[in-house]
C-alpha positions as CSV (number, residue, x, y, z in Angstrom):
1,M,165.2,41.8,31.8
2,T,168.4,43.6,32.8
3,Y,171.8,41.8,32.7
4,N,174.0,42.6,35.7
5,S,177.6,41.7,34.8
6,K,180.1,40.7,37.6
7,L,182.7,43.1,35.4
8,T,180.8,46.3,35.5
9,S,183.0,49.4,35.8
10,E,183.0,52.9,34.5
11,F,186.1,52.2,32.2
12,L,184.0,49.3,30.6
13,D,180.9,51.2,30.4
14,E,182.8,53.8,28.4
15,L,184.5,51.3,26.1
16,F,181.2,49.5,25.4
17,D,179.5,53.0,24.8
18,A,182.3,53.8,22.4
19,I,181.7,50.5,20.5
20,L,178.1,51.1,20.2
21,L,179.1,54.2,18.3
22,V,180.8,52.5,15.5
23,N,178.8,53.0,12.3
24,N,180.6,50.6,9.6
25,R,183.1,47.9,9.1
26,E,185.7,50.4,8.2
27,E,185.2,52.3,11.5
28,C,185.3,48.9,13.3
29,Y,188.7,48.3,11.9
30,R,190.0,51.6,12.5
31,F,188.9,51.5,16.2
32,F,190.0,48.2,16.9
33,E,193.2,48.2,15.1
34,D,194.0,51.2,17.5
35,V,192.4,49.7,20.6
36,C,193.7,46.1,20.5
37,T,197.0,44.3,19.4
38,I,196.9,42.0,16.1
39,K,197.1,38.9,18.6
40,E,194.1,40.3,20.6
41,L,191.9,40.6,17.3
42,Q,193.0,37.3,16.2
43,A,192.2,35.7,19.6
44,I,188.7,37.2,19.7
45,S,187.9,36.4,16.0
46,Q,189.1,32.8,16.5
47,R,186.7,32.5,19.5
48,L,183.8,33.8,17.6
49,Q,184.4,31.1,14.7
50,V,184.9,28.2,17.4
51,A,181.4,29.3,18.9
52,K,179.8,29.5,15.2
53,L,181.4,26.0,14.7
54,L,180.3,24.5,18.1
55,R,176.7,25.6,17.3
56,A,177.1,23.8,14.1
57,N,177.8,20.7,16.1
58,K,181.3,20.4,14.7
59,T,183.7,18.2,16.8
60,Y,186.6,19.6,18.8
61,H,189.1,17.9,16.2
62,E,187.1,19.6,13.4
63,I,187.3,22.9,14.9
64,E,191.0,22.6,15.9
65,E,191.6,21.9,12.2
66,I,189.4,24.6,10.9
67,T,190.5,27.4,13.2
68,G,193.7,26.4,14.6
69,A,192.3,27.0,18.3
70,S,193.6,24.8,21.0
71,T,191.3,22.3,22.7
72,A,191.6,24.7,26.0
73,T,190.0,27.6,24.0
74,I,187.4,25.5,22.3
75,S,186.4,24.2,25.9
76,R,186.1,27.7,27.4
77,V,184.0,28.8,24.5
78,N,181.8,25.9,24.7
79,R,181.4,26.6,28.7
80,C,180.6,30.1,27.7
81,I,177.8,28.9,25.2
82,L,176.4,26.4,27.7
83,Y,176.9,28.4,31.0
84,G,177.8,31.9,30.2
85,A,176.2,35.2,29.9
86,D,174.6,34.2,26.9
87,G,176.7,36.8,24.7
88,Y,177.8,34.4,21.9
89,N,174.2,33.1,21.7
90,I,172.7,36.5,21.3
91,I,175.2,37.5,18.6
92,L,175.2,34.3,16.8
93,D,171.3,34.4,16.6
94,R,171.5,37.9,14.9
95,V,174.4,36.9,12.5
96,D,172.1,34.0,11.5
97,E,169.2,36.3,11.0
98,V,171.2,38.6,8.9
99,E,172.8,35.9,6.9
100,G,169.5,34.6,6.3
101,S,168.0,37.8,5.3
102,N,170.8,38.5,2.8
103,K,170.3,35.1,1.4
104,D,166.5,35.8,1.0
105,N,167.5,39.1,-0.8
106,I,169.8,37.1,-3.1
107,E,167.2,34.5,-4.2
């Protein structure tokens, strides 16, 4: 199944192709520190944490306290999880797999 984004453009294709070439966390830091502002990176990382907490069935109030995210941000992320392009779910499923795999390696 192929996903057809409403946002597709040549510039976005090149950006995403570049991101796919990142090899490790250090390169991620280097690339994203150059490409994004500190506030943009903080906002993106906050949204990911909000998504993780929503999937863990935390309340908006708990998420607000833990992340500092506004209820508007929490609501927007929740809408994306429920009705969006499934991006959060795909990535968070993979994160869960990796974390589960790492836990198995430790035990």
